[in-house]
N, C-alpha and C positions, 0 to 999 in steps of 0.2 A: 553816128556811131560812136564817136568818142565820147559824146554827151551821156548816151545811154550808159557806157562802161563806168563812166564817172560817179552816175549816180548808183550803180550797183555795187562800186567799190565802197562809197559812202554807205549803202545800207550794209553791207557786210561787217564794215568797221563798227558801225552802231551796234548791231548784232553782237559782234565779238565783245565790245565794250560792256554791252549788258549781261552777256553771259559772264564775262569776267567780273563784272560787279556783283552779279547774283552768287558766283562762287566765292568771292570775298565776304559776302553777307552771310552764307550759309557759314564760312570758317568763322567768321566772329561770332555767330551764334552757338556754333559747336563749342568753341573756346569759352564762350559765357556760359554754356550748360554745364561744359565739364569743371569751370572754376566754381559754379553754384554747387555741383554734386560733392567737388571736393571740400567746399566750406561746409555742407551738411555732413559730410562724414567726420570731418575733424569737430562739428559742434557735438554729433552724435557720441564721438569718443570722450568729448568733454563730460557731456551727462553722465555716460558710464562711468567716469573716472570718478565720480560723487556717489555711485550708488553702492549699496552693498546688505548684506544681510542686517549689520549692525552700523551704525553711523554715530558720528559725534558732533556737537554743533561746534562750529568755528568761531561765532560770536554771539551775543543776544540775538536770538533768531525768532522772527513772527510766526506764529500758527494760524493756519487758515482753514475755514470751513467752506466746502463746495456746495453753493447754492445754485442749482440749475447750471449754468454754465459760467458762472462768476465766482472767483475766490475771495472770500470775506475774512478779514482778520478777525481771529477768534481767542487770540492769546499771545502769550510768547514764552519762550524758554531761554535759560541762562546758559552761558557759555561752558563747553564741555559736558554739556549733558549727552547721555546716550540715548539712542532710539533704534527700534526694531523696524525696518521698512516692509512694507507689502509688496510681494514680489508684482511687477508690471512689466509692459511692454515698454522698452524704451524707444523713443525716435528722437530726431535732432530737434524737433521744436518741442520736446518735454520740459516743462519749467518747474513742476512740483512733484514730490514725492509722498505718498501717503504714509503716515506712522502708524504702527499697530496700537500703541499703547494709547492713543487719544482719539484715534479715527479722524485724525487730522491732518492737513498737508504742511509741507515745509517747501520753502524754495531750495532748489538742487543747491545753489551755489552757496547754501549755508553750513551745508554738512559735508563730513568725509568720512570714508570707511575706516573702521578700526579693526587691527589684525589681532590685537590682544584683548581677551574678555575682561570687561570691567564688571565687577559683582560688588553688590552692596550688601551690608550685614543684615542678616534676617532675625537678630538676637530680639528686637521689640516685639516679634511675633509672640513671645513669651509672656508680655507683660498683659495684666488683665485690666481692660479698659475701665475707666469710671463710668459711673452710669450718668455721665453727662454727656453732653453732645454740643459743638460749635455750630453756629447759624452763620452763614455767611451770604452775603445778598449781593448779586450781580456781578461780582469779581471775585475770585479767590485766589490768593497769592501764597505760594510756597516758598520757603527758604532751607537752606541747608544747616548744618550745625556750626557753618563758620558765618551763618547771616548772609549769605550769598543766595542770589535770586536762583530758583529751581525753575518755577513754573509759575505762569500767571494764565489764569483762564477767565475769559469774559461770561461767567455763569456763576451762580450761588451753588452752595452745596451745604449738607449737614453731616458731620463727620464727628465719631466718638472720640473722647479726648482719651490719650494714652499717658500724657505727661504733662505736667503743670511747672512750667517754669516761671519765672519773677514776669517776663515779657511776652512769653510765647507758650503756646498751645503746642505739644507734639502729637501728631496724628500719623495714622498709616495711610499712606496713599501710593499706590502703585508698588507697593512691596517696599517700601521706604520709609524710615521714620522721617517726617518733614514737618517744619515748624511754620506756624501761622501766628503772625503778630495779635496780640490781644486788642489793638487799638482797631484791627481790621475786622474783628467779630461784630457782627450784629447783635448776638444774644447768645447765652447759654443756656441750653434747657436741659431738665431731668429727662432721662431717655434710658432705658433697661437694655444696655449694651453686651453685658455678659452675666450669667449665673455662675459663673465658676468660682470656687474657694480661692480667696487670698489668704496670703500669709500673713499672721497675726505676730509673728517673731521670727526673726532669722537667725539659724546657727552658723556661726564662722569658726572652722576648724583651722588648726595649724599643725604642719608636719615641719621637719627640718631636712635631715641628709638621708636620700636614699643610698642603698648599696645592693650589688647583686650577691647574695650569700653563696651562691655557686663559684664564685671568683676571690670574694674576699671576706673578710670578717670585721665587725665593728660593733662593740659591745657597750657602746654609750647609748645612754637612754634616749638620746635625739637621733639615733639611727635607726631606719626603717628599712626591712629588708623587702625585696621586692614581692615576695610572697604576700607580705602583709598589705602592701600597697594594691596589689591585683584583687586581693579581697575586698577591700574598701571601695576601690573604684568600680568594681564589677557590680557591687551592690548599689552604690549612687545611680551607674548608668542604668542598669535593669530595673529599678524603682520608678525611674522617670523624672528624677530630680532635674532641675535647671541650677546649672552653676554660675554664679552671678560675678559680674564684673565689678570694678571699682566703682564705676559710673551709676551702674545699679544701685549698690549699695548706698552710695552718697544721695541719690534721688530717693530710695527707700526711706532713709533716716530722716530726710526732710519731708516726708510726705506727700512728696512730688509724683510718685508712681503706685501702682497696685502690684506686687509681685505674685506669682502663682504660690499657692500652698507649699507644693513640693518644690521649695528654694533652699540654696544652700551656697556658702561662700567657702572655696579652697583656698588656704594661703600655706606658703613655704617661706622659711625664715633663711637668711645668710647668703645662700648661693655658693659656687664652686663646681667642680668637675661634676658632682652628682646630679647638677642640672640638666646633662643631657639626659640621664635617666628620667627626670621628671617631665621633660618635654615628650620624650618617646612614649611614655605612660598615658599623658594626656591626649596625645594623638591618636594612640590605640584604642582609647576609650572615647573619645570626642568628648571630653571635658575641659572646662576652662578654670584656671587658676591664677594666683597673685603670687610673684616671688618678691618678698621684701628683701632686697639685695643690698649687701655691702658694697657701695656703688664701684668702689675701686678694683672690685673683681669681675666687672663687667667683660663679657665675651660674646662673641658672634653666635655662638652656639644657644645662647640663650633667648635670641630673637626668635619667637612664634606667635602665630596667631593664637595659640591657646595659652600663653603665658603672659600676663601683663608683669611689667618691672616696676617696682615702686621702692621709695626709700627705707633703708634700714642703717641709714648714716652713709657719708662717703667713706670715712675711716676713723669712726670713734666707737665701734663696736667693741670696747675694752672696759675692764671693770678694775676695781681695787685703788680708785682714784681718790675716794674719800670715805668718809664713815657715816654719812647722812641716810645711807641707804644700804639695804643688807649688801648688794653686790658693789656698791660705789660706781655706779656707771660713770662713764667720761660725760656723758652728756648732762648730767646733774652736776658735777663737780668742776669742769672746766670752766674760764671765763666766758661770759656771753659771746664777746666778738668771736673767739676760736669756734664756739658751737656754731653760731651761726653763719660763719664762712663754710664750715662744713655742711651744713644742712643745704645751704643754697649751692655748693658745688655738686651735691648728689642730684639735685634738681636739674642742674645743668646737664650732668652726664647723663641722666635718665630721661632727657627728652620732656622735662617740665612735669615730672611726678608730682603729684599732688596728696599722695596718700603715704604715710609713715607708720613704721612699728617701732615702739619702745625696746631698745636694746634691753634685755632681762627683764622686761615687761615693768621697768621703773620709770617713773615719770613725777613730775609735780608741777604745779601752777606756772612756775616760771618757763619750764621747758615747754608747756602748752604755748605761752605768749611768744616764746621764740620761734617756734614751729610756725605760727600764724606769720609772724613777721617775715619769715622765710618764704611764705607763699604756700605753704601746706593748708589743705582745708579739711583733713581728716587724719585721725591716728589711731592704732589698734593697740590694746593693752592684753592682758592674759587672764582676766575673769572669766568663769565659766558659764555666764548668764546668755540668754537670748538677746539678740539686738531688735530693739523695738522702734516705732517711728517716733521722733521726739527726742530720742535718745542724744546724748552730748556726742557729737561727730568727733572730738578728740580724746572719747573714753569708749571705743568700741570694742566689745567682749570678744574673746576667742576660747575656744576650747583646745589645749594642747594634747596631742596623742603622743605616747611614749613608744618605744621599740616593741612592747609587747600589747600594745591596744589590738583587741581582736576586732572582728567584724560585728561581734554582738555589742561590744562596747560602742562602736559606731552606730548602731541602730539605737541604742538606748538613747545616747545623747541627741540624735537626730529627732527623736518622737517625744522626747522629755519636753513639758511645757515650762 
């Protein structure tokens, strides 16, 4: 009897141990399952943290093409490039996001959402393409204006030429002006890219000081009442004119770009409190202009996407210094070291300004040499002529309006060949 009880006890002990072992096993499995779920949830949150309607590359980023179930490298993007992502279901094992721009994929780790909208200028959309195109074979590499990599695609393309620089061709791709190295081009072919009429001469207009005649008076010939400016700007806008930048003008004179037939360049001289009105008017009419600023007058209210700032000296817009010119402009009469120092300082204050306007429209070969030495690449005078391809970039003509120049005078000069 005792022997039987012993056997029963052993059996019971074995069963209990088996049960306890099973329970332990199930507990371990459950812990492992919960740990896996937690790990998957954390991974899903990691994936989600990289997804957004707009994302930006965090480094040079590979692009992938999905062929069946495999992701094959199809190119690369530079750092800080913006992408739009296709909406997709995200899971813990998501590895790639699909981008709208190229219909290609990026690894999720390579991008992060952006909260502020990043936009690129569309001004190049106004350029008239040359009737020439670049042909690229097997690989197409795009750079930005700073010669940094934007995009590399392992495919050939044929693209119309917008700008002809010394070492690059400018092209429109994905609504951006991007650059292709000439050494990467297989060939340039003739191709009818546009039938639009191009400018054969550009008119540059000069204004000075704006004032609100309902609040103040200014009888100087260089003072423009707001009513006059409204009539001028309204006509320019409603007639569909493109208002050029200094970069546009520099490329145009060098024959590197075709400008639309309806193109005009608006400039203001001197600067001061009235610049607030200039900026307000440009914003109201959606026009672009350049202010040739006496650089020691620089103020925050002059900073605007509608207004470029270039040099009218730093502090040498003064006359009566000699008799070698009608006004005796300081830049013609002071010693070279003084003039050069002033010009260089104006460029520094104006963040590398490269265009210059001669005070009182007075210049000579000596000051042109000094401007070049200071780093300027073009300068504007006061002649009334049109600007043409091939003109001397340091003798660019402007027509100056007075305080009583009507809109009909504006029309006359805009349409005069």
